[in-house]
C-alpha positions as a Python dict, from the first residue, in 0.01 Angstrom:
ca = {
    (1, 'M'): (0, 0, 0),
    (2, 'D'): (-78, -334, 161),
    (3, 'T'): (191, -409, 421),
    (4, 'G'): (40, -743, 517),
    (5, 'R'): (-36, -611, 866),
    (6, 'T'): (-370, -537, 1025),
    (7, 'L'): (-383, -220, 1227),
    (8, 'L'): (-598, -272, 1535),
    (9, 'K'): (-809, 22, 1647),
    (10, 'R'): (-758, 107, 2012),
    (11, 'A'): (-1077, 68, 2216),
    (12, 'T'): (-1231, 390, 2345),
    (13, 'I'): (-1442, 468, 2647),
    (14, 'S'): (-1742, 485, 2414),
    (15, 'D'): (-1673, 128, 2302),
    (16, 'V'): (-1673, 13, 2665),
    (17, 'A'): (-1998, 200, 2734),
    (18, 'R'): (-2170, 31, 2434),
    (19, 'K'): (-2035, -311, 2529),
    (20, 'A'): (-2158, -278, 2889),
    (21, 'D'): (-2479, -103, 2783),
    (22, 'V'): (-2421, 192, 3015),
    (23, 'S'): (-2346, 561, 2980),
    (24, 'I'): (-1998, 700, 2927),
    (25, 'G'): (-2033, 875, 3264),
    (26, 'T'): (-2089, 541, 3436),
    (27, 'V'): (-1776, 395, 3275),
    (28, 'S'): (-1580, 698, 3390),
    (29, 'R'): (-1705, 663, 3748),
    (30, 'V'): (-1614, 294, 3755),
    (31, 'L'): (-1265, 348, 3612),
    (32, 'N'): (-1201, 634, 3855),
    (33, 'E'): (-1312, 411, 4146),
    (34, 'A'): (-1607, 625, 4248),
    (35, 'R'): (-1798, 480, 4539),
    (36, 'N'): (-2153, 549, 4420),
    (37, 'V'): (-2165, 260, 4168),
    (38, 'R'): (-2355, -63, 4233),
    (39, 'P'): (-2124, -369, 4255),
    (40, 'A'): (-2303, -556, 3975),
    (41, 'L'): (-2278, -254, 3745),
    (42, 'R'): (-1913, -203, 3833),
    (43, 'Q'): (-1838, -566, 3749),
    (44, 'R'): (-2017, -536, 3413),
    (45, 'V'): (-1812, -233, 3315),
    (46, 'L'): (-1483, -388, 3423),
    (47, 'A'): (-1564, -708, 3231),
    (48, 'A'): (-1639, -506, 2916),
    (49, 'A'): (-1316, -307, 2956),
    (50, 'A'): (-1116, -628, 2998),
    (51, 'E'): (-1277, -795, 2697),
    (52, 'L'): (-1193, -493, 2480),
    (53, 'S'): (-842, -459, 2630),
    (54, 'Y'): (-932, -99, 2708),
    (55, 'R'): (-663, 113, 2870),
    (56, 'P'): (-740, 469, 2982),
    (57, 'D'): (-539, 746, 2820),
    (58, 'G'): (-327, 862, 3114),
    (59, 'L'): (-238, 1196, 2952),
    (60, 'A'): (-599, 1278, 2876),
    (61, 'Q'): (-705, 1175, 3224),
    (62, 'G'): (-441, 1398, 3372),
    (63, 'M'): (-550, 1698, 3162),
    (64, 'R'): (-913, 1654, 3265),
    (65, 'S'): (-842, 1600, 3633),
    (66, 'K'): (-547, 1841, 3653),
    (67, 'K'): (-341, 1549, 3782),
    (68, 'T'): (-8, 1446, 3636),
    (69, 'L'): (-22, 1084, 3756),
    (70, 'V'): (343, 1131, 3850),
    (71, 'I'): (504, 1089, 4193),
    (72, 'G'): (837, 1254, 4269),
    (73, 'V'): (1087, 1027, 4444),
    (74, 'V'): (1406, 1162, 4602),
    (75, 'V'): (1677, 946, 4758),
    (76, 'P'): (2019, 1048, 4892),
    (77, 'N'): (2232, 789, 4714),
    (78, 'F'): (2152, 577, 4407),
    (79, 'Q'): (2455, 358, 4477),
    (80, 'N'): (2333, 246, 4818),
    (81, 'P'): (2188, -102, 4748),
    (82, 'L'): (1927, -62, 5019),
    (83, 'S'): (1793, 266, 4879),
    (84, 'S'): (1783, 113, 4532),
    (85, 'E'): (1570, -175, 4661),
    (86, 'A'): (1322, 75, 4804),
    (87, 'V'): (1305, 253, 4468),
    (88, 'V'): (1229, -77, 4294),
    (89, 'G'): (940, -136, 4534),
    (90, 'I'): (809, 217, 4478),
    (91, 'E'): (820, 179, 4101),
    (92, 'E'): (649, -161, 4105),
    (93, 'E'): (360, -38, 4317),
    (94, 'L'): (317, 296, 4139),
    (95, 'T'): (304, 118, 3803),
    (96, 'R'): (38, -116, 3937),
    (97, 'L'): (-162, 184, 4056),
    (98, 'G'): (-135, 369, 3725),
    (99, 'Y'): (136, 619, 3822),
    (100, 'T'): (491, 686, 3711),
    (101, 'Q'): (782, 832, 3906),
    (102, 'F'): (1032, 1114, 3867),
    (103, 'L'): (1346, 987, 4042),
    (104, 'A'): (1616, 1222, 4173),
    (105, 'N'): (1938, 1176, 4371),
    (106, 'S'): (2022, 1441, 4633),
    (107, 'R'): (2374, 1302, 4703),
    (108, 'Y'): (2323, 1404, 5068),
    (109, 'D'): (2349, 1767, 4949),
    (110, 'R'): (2095, 1994, 5124),
    (111, 'A'): (2103, 2262, 4851),
    (112, 'R'): (2059, 2002, 4578),
    (113, 'E'): (1772, 1842, 4769),
    (114, 'E'): (1603, 2182, 4810),
    (115, 'N'): (1620, 2239, 4434),
    (116, 'I'): (1482, 1892, 4361),
    (117, 'L'): (1180, 1953, 4584),
    (118, 'K'): (1124, 2292, 4420),
    (119, 'E'): (1140, 2130, 4077),
    (120, 'F'): (890, 1864, 4181),
    (121, 'A'): (653, 2140, 4292),
    (122, 'R'): (708, 2335, 3968),
    (123, 'R'): (629, 2028, 3761),
    (124, 'R'): (319, 1972, 3975),
    (125, 'V'): (383, 1610, 4060),
    (126, 'D'): (86, 1467, 4245),
    (127, 'G'): (286, 1356, 4548),
    (128, 'I'): (637, 1298, 4680),
    (129, 'I'): (815, 1006, 4846),
    (130, 'A'): (1140, 1112, 5009),
    (131, 'I'): (1442, 970, 5187),
    (132, 'L'): (1567, 1310, 5298),
    (133, 'S'): (1936, 1378, 5347),
    (134, 'R'): (1861, 1473, 5706),
    (135, 'D'): (1546, 1523, 5907),
    (136, 'D'): (1673, 1742, 6191),
    (137, 'D'): (1729, 2054, 5976),
    (138, 'P'): (1488, 2349, 6033),
    (139, 'E'): (1515, 2462, 5670),
    (140, 'T'): (1426, 2115, 5546),
    (141, 'T'): (1132, 2100, 5785),
    (142, 'A'): (1004, 2440, 5670),
    (143, 'Q'): (1031, 2345, 5303),
    (144, 'V'): (850, 2012, 5327),
    (145, 'R'): (574, 2163, 5541),
    (146, 'G'): (516, 2417, 5264),
    (147, 'L'): (482, 2162, 4983),
    (148, 'P'): (143, 2177, 4807),
    (149, 'M'): (118, 1800, 4761),
    (150, 'P'): (120, 1492, 4989),
    (151, 'L'): (459, 1376, 5117),
    (152, 'V'): (548, 1030, 5249),
    (153, 'L'): (878, 992, 5435),
    (154, 'L'): (1095, 681, 5413),
    (155, 'E'): (1329, 613, 5708),
    (156, 'R'): (1283, 969, 5831),
    (157, 'E'): (1065, 1147, 6087),
    (158, 'I'): (949, 1508, 6102),
    (159, 'G'): (690, 1556, 6373),
    (160, 'T'): (359, 1379, 6322),
    (161, 'T'): (238, 1567, 6013),
    (162, 'F'): (351, 1324, 5745),
    (163, 'D'): (292, 959, 5669),
    (164, 'A'): (615, 768, 5730),
    (165, 'V'): (740, 416, 5660),
    (166, 'W'): (1026, 282, 5868),
    (167, 'T'): (1225, -35, 5900),
    (168, 'D'): (1259, -141, 6262),
    (169, 'Q'): (1613, -16, 6311),
    (170, 'I'): (1589, -1, 6692),
    (171, 'A'): (1485, -364, 6729),
    (172, 'G'): (1719, -482, 6453),
    (173, 'T'): (2028, -317, 6600),
    (174, 'Y'): (1928, -432, 6949),
    (175, 'R'): (1905, -790, 6816),
    (176, 'A'): (2246, -767, 6648),
    (177, 'T'): (2411, -631, 6963),
    (178, 'R'): (2244, -886, 7192),
    (179, 'Y'): (2356, -1167, 6964),
    (180, 'L'): (2720, -1056, 6988),
    (181, 'L'): (2685, -1017, 7365),
    (182, 'S'): (2549, -1372, 7386),
    (183, 'L'): (2866, -1493, 7213),
    (184, 'G'): (3080, -1334, 7483),
    (185, 'H'): (3175, -1007, 7307),
    (186, 'R'): (3194, -702, 7532),
    (187, 'D'): (3379, -448, 7317),
    (188, 'I'): (3144, -396, 7022),
    (189, 'A'): (3189, -113, 6770),
    (190, 'L'): (2915, 59, 6571),
    (191, 'V'): (2979, 228, 6235),
    (192, 'T'): (2669, 383, 6088),
    (193, 'V'): (2515, 695, 5937),
    (194, 'P'): (2499, 1025, 6131),
    (195, 'A'): (2242, 1103, 6396),
    (196, 'N'): (2102, 1387, 6182),
    (197, 'N'): (1863, 1135, 6031),
    (198, 'M'): (1636, 880, 6193),
    (199, 'S'): (1825, 570, 6080),
    (200, 'G'): (2138, 676, 6268),
    (201, 'R'): (1949, 779, 6581),
    (202, 'H'): (1747, 457, 6593),
    (203, 'R'): (2050, 235, 6537),
    (204, 'R'): (2241, 401, 6817),
    (205, 'Q'): (1936, 372, 7041),
    (206, 'G'): (1907, -4, 6982),
    (207, 'Y'): (2282, -50, 7033),
    (208, 'E'): (2287, 143, 7362),
    (209, 'M'): (1974, -32, 7491),
    (210, 'A'): (2136, -374, 7440),
    (211, 'L'): (2457, -268, 7614),
    (212, 'A'): (2262, -116, 7904),
    (213, 'D'): (2058, -435, 7946),
    (214, 'A'): (2388, -626, 7974),
    (215, 'G'): (2529, -377, 8225),
    (216, 'I'): (2799, -254, 7985),
    (217, 'S'): (2894, 112, 7949),
    (218, 'V'): (2906, 276, 7607),
    (219, 'R'): (3257, 349, 7478),
    (220, 'E'): (3227, 655, 7257),
    (221, 'E'): (3556, 578, 7085),
    (222, 'L'): (3394, 263, 6941),
    (223, 'I'): (3115, 459, 6770),
    (224, 'G'): (3153, 615, 6423),
    (225, 'M'): (2854, 819, 6302),
    (226, 'Q'): (2993, 1106, 6096),
    (227, 'G'): (2954, 998, 5733),
    (228, 'Y'): (2776, 791, 5471),
    (229, 'T'): (3034, 676, 5220),
    (230, 'R'): (3250, 371, 5170),
    (231, 'G'): (3555, 594, 5217),
    (232, 'Y'): (3425, 720, 5550),
    (233, 'A'): (3355, 364, 5666),
    (234, 'L'): (3705, 256, 5560),
    (235, 'D'): (3878, 538, 5748),
    (236, 'T'): (3662, 505, 6058),
    (237, 'A'): (3683, 126, 6081),
    (238, 'Y'): (4060, 140, 6022),
    (239, 'S'): (4097, 386, 6309),
    (240, 'I'): (3875, 190, 6548),
    (241, 'L'): (4032, -144, 6463),
    (242, 'S'): (4386, -5, 6499),
    (243, 'M'): (4343, 122, 6854),
    (244, 'R'): (4488, -47, 7159),
    (245, 'G'): (4215, -257, 7315),
    (246, 'R'): (4038, -275, 6982),
    (247, 'P'): (3686, -424, 6968),
    (248, 'T'): (3630, -791, 6902),
    (249, 'A'): (3309, -724, 6710),
    (250, 'L'): (3166, -454, 6484),
    (251, 'I'): (2818, -367, 6359),
    (252, 'V'): (2798, -167, 6035),
    (253, 'S'): (2532, -14, 5810),
    (254, 'G'): (2481, -234, 5505),
    (255, 'G'): (2565, 44, 5262),
    (256, 'M'): (2902, 93, 5436),
    (257, 'L'): (2995, -276, 5461),
    (258, 'A'): (3244, -261, 5172),
    (259, 'G'): (3447, 8, 5349),
    (260, 'V'): (3471, -194, 5669),
    (261, 'L'): (3572, -506, 5478),
    (262, 'E'): (3847, -309, 5305),
    (263, 'A'): (3971, -190, 5647),
    (264, 'T'): (3991, -548, 5774),
    (265, 'R'): (4182, -646, 5461),
    (266, 'Q'): (4433, -363, 5505),
    (267, 'L'): (4481, -459, 5871),
    (268, 'N'): (4500, -832, 5791),
    (269, 'L'): (4219, -909, 6035),
    (270, 'A'): (4051, -1243, 5974),
    (271, 'I'): (3671, -1268, 5998),
    (272, 'P'): (3549, -1412, 6231),
    (273, 'D'): (3867, -1528, 6407),
    (274, 'Q'): (3988, -1176, 6484),
    (275, 'L'): (3674, -973, 6427),
    (276, 'S'): (3307, -1067, 6436),
    (277, 'L'): (3096, -864, 6194),
    (278, 'I'): (2724, -795, 6147),
    (279, 'S'): (2566, -589, 5868),
    (280, 'L'): (2255, -378, 5931),
    (281, 'G'): (2095, -456, 5598),
    (282, 'D'): (2140, -777, 5403),
    (283, 'T'): (2318, -666, 5088),
    (284, 'E'): (2430, -884, 4800),
    (285, 'L'): (2787, -836, 4922),
    (286, 'A'): (2699, -975, 5265),
    (287, 'G'): (2567, -1293, 5110),
    (288, 'L'): (2848, -1338, 4859),
    (289, 'M'): (3137, -1288, 5103),
    (290, 'R'): (3323, -1590, 5238),
    (291, 'P'): (3265, -1625, 5521),
    (292, 'G'): (2912, -1498, 5474),
    (293, 'I'): (2827, -1189, 5678),
    (294, 'T'): (2557, -1223, 5943),
    (295, 'A'): (2294, -958, 5874),
    (296, 'I'): (1977, -790, 5987),
    (297, 'R'): (1759, -818, 5678),
    (298, 'Y'): (1509, -541, 5610),
    (299, 'D'): (1251, -567, 5333),
    (300, 'W'): (1334, -236, 5169),
    (301, 'A'): (1128, -315, 4861),
    (302, 'E'): (824, -355, 5086),
    (303, 'T'): (887, -16, 5247),
    (304, 'G'): (878, 130, 4896),
    (305, 'R'): (554, -47, 4811),
    (306, 'V'): (391, 70, 5134),
    (307, 'A'): (505, 428, 5071),
    (308, 'A'): (361, 419, 4718),
    (309, 'R'): (25, 295, 4843),
    (310, 'L'): (19, 562, 5113),
    (311, 'V'): (80, 852, 4879),
    (312, 'V'): (-184, 729, 4632),
    (313, 'D'): (-432, 675, 4917),
    (314, 'R'): (-374, 1036, 5017),
    (315, 'L'): (-444, 1153, 4664),
    (316, 'K'): (-768, 953, 4658),
    (317, 'G'): (-876, 1086, 4997),
    (318, 'V'): (-868, 741, 5156),
    (319, 'R'): (-656, 861, 5449),
    (320, 'S'): (-696, 1178, 5653),
    (321, 'E'): (-454, 1129, 5945),
    (322, 'A'): (-79, 1069, 5927),
    (323, 'G'): (33, 719, 6012),
    (324, 'R'): (352, 534, 6103),
    (325, 'F'): (418, 199, 5939),
    (326, 'I'): (707, -15, 6064),
    (327, 'V'): (838, -301, 5850),
    (328, 'P'): (989, -580, 6067),
    (329, 'Y'): (1338, -726, 6032),
    (330, 'E'): (1472, -1078, 5987),
    (331, 'F'): (1791, -1208, 6149),
    (332, 'I'): (2016, -1387, 5899),
    (333, 'R'): (2283, -1593, 6074),
    (334, 'R'): (2592, -1668, 5867),
    (335, 'E'): (2956, -1742, 5953),
    (336, 'S'): (3099, -1399, 6042),
    (337, 'C'): (3058, -1414, 6421),
    (338, 'L'): (3286, -1606, 6657),
    (339, 'D'): (3162, -1756, 6983),
    (340, 'L'): (3401, -1647, 7260),
    (341, 'V'): (3220, -1833, 7537),
}
């Protein structure tokens, strides 16, 4: 029956070989980025493939090479806007490189994370990109060291064995604290994630360095580093901001900003007149608030893209030694900080 439509035959590798006047083996070497192909010949094959709109069959390639062309990605919290930006960057870059991702959420649950990593190994993903729940746990360290595929860490550190991509949390938190100090604030609170992962440790380090450089002692009662959630941030900020001699300024992880803002609302504290506030991570909420929340902006999407390139480079044998890649920050000044000087 004539449907009025023309069915177009999908170009094959043989079609590309005939068009470029080369062998099928040569086409395969070019498409698999082999190094022993002359530049002029490579260009001829790529031109023929483009003219024919040829796309390799990923499934068939995987069966022949025993590769799945899949990267496992595990994050601790889908709802954290910063983690989600990193996932977008990972997906964009993996797609460009011809890979797909299996995405899983550990919910900061060590047992759940262990099962996810086991499932990735069972499914034989080619590599893994992970924001681990914590990086100071011996069981986690033992498991990731035993993985049979390359692993790239995001915002985490485990020795020097693995490639890792970090945002510059030390410098960013130092900059936020120094800015508040320059405005005359001396009692500055910090509400962030626990020290059992690198982000928490680095933020505290930057905070303490800035206070030390200003000759100010750390007040432990102004530091909250025991949780990850909005509810934790709400309870902790409420407690800190209710104390006698409460701080005049507070620095908070971007993913916990909503909890701190709710605490200020419940306590009827005006920003910035009664509390100056800086977010470590420039979330959509920080920009939409009135007054706008001053923030340390990290390019989380870029960390994801870098991590994707690293894991694929490992699979292609481009890299042999583990590396550390630090993505810089940007200081975004808005209206949430009051000058006391």
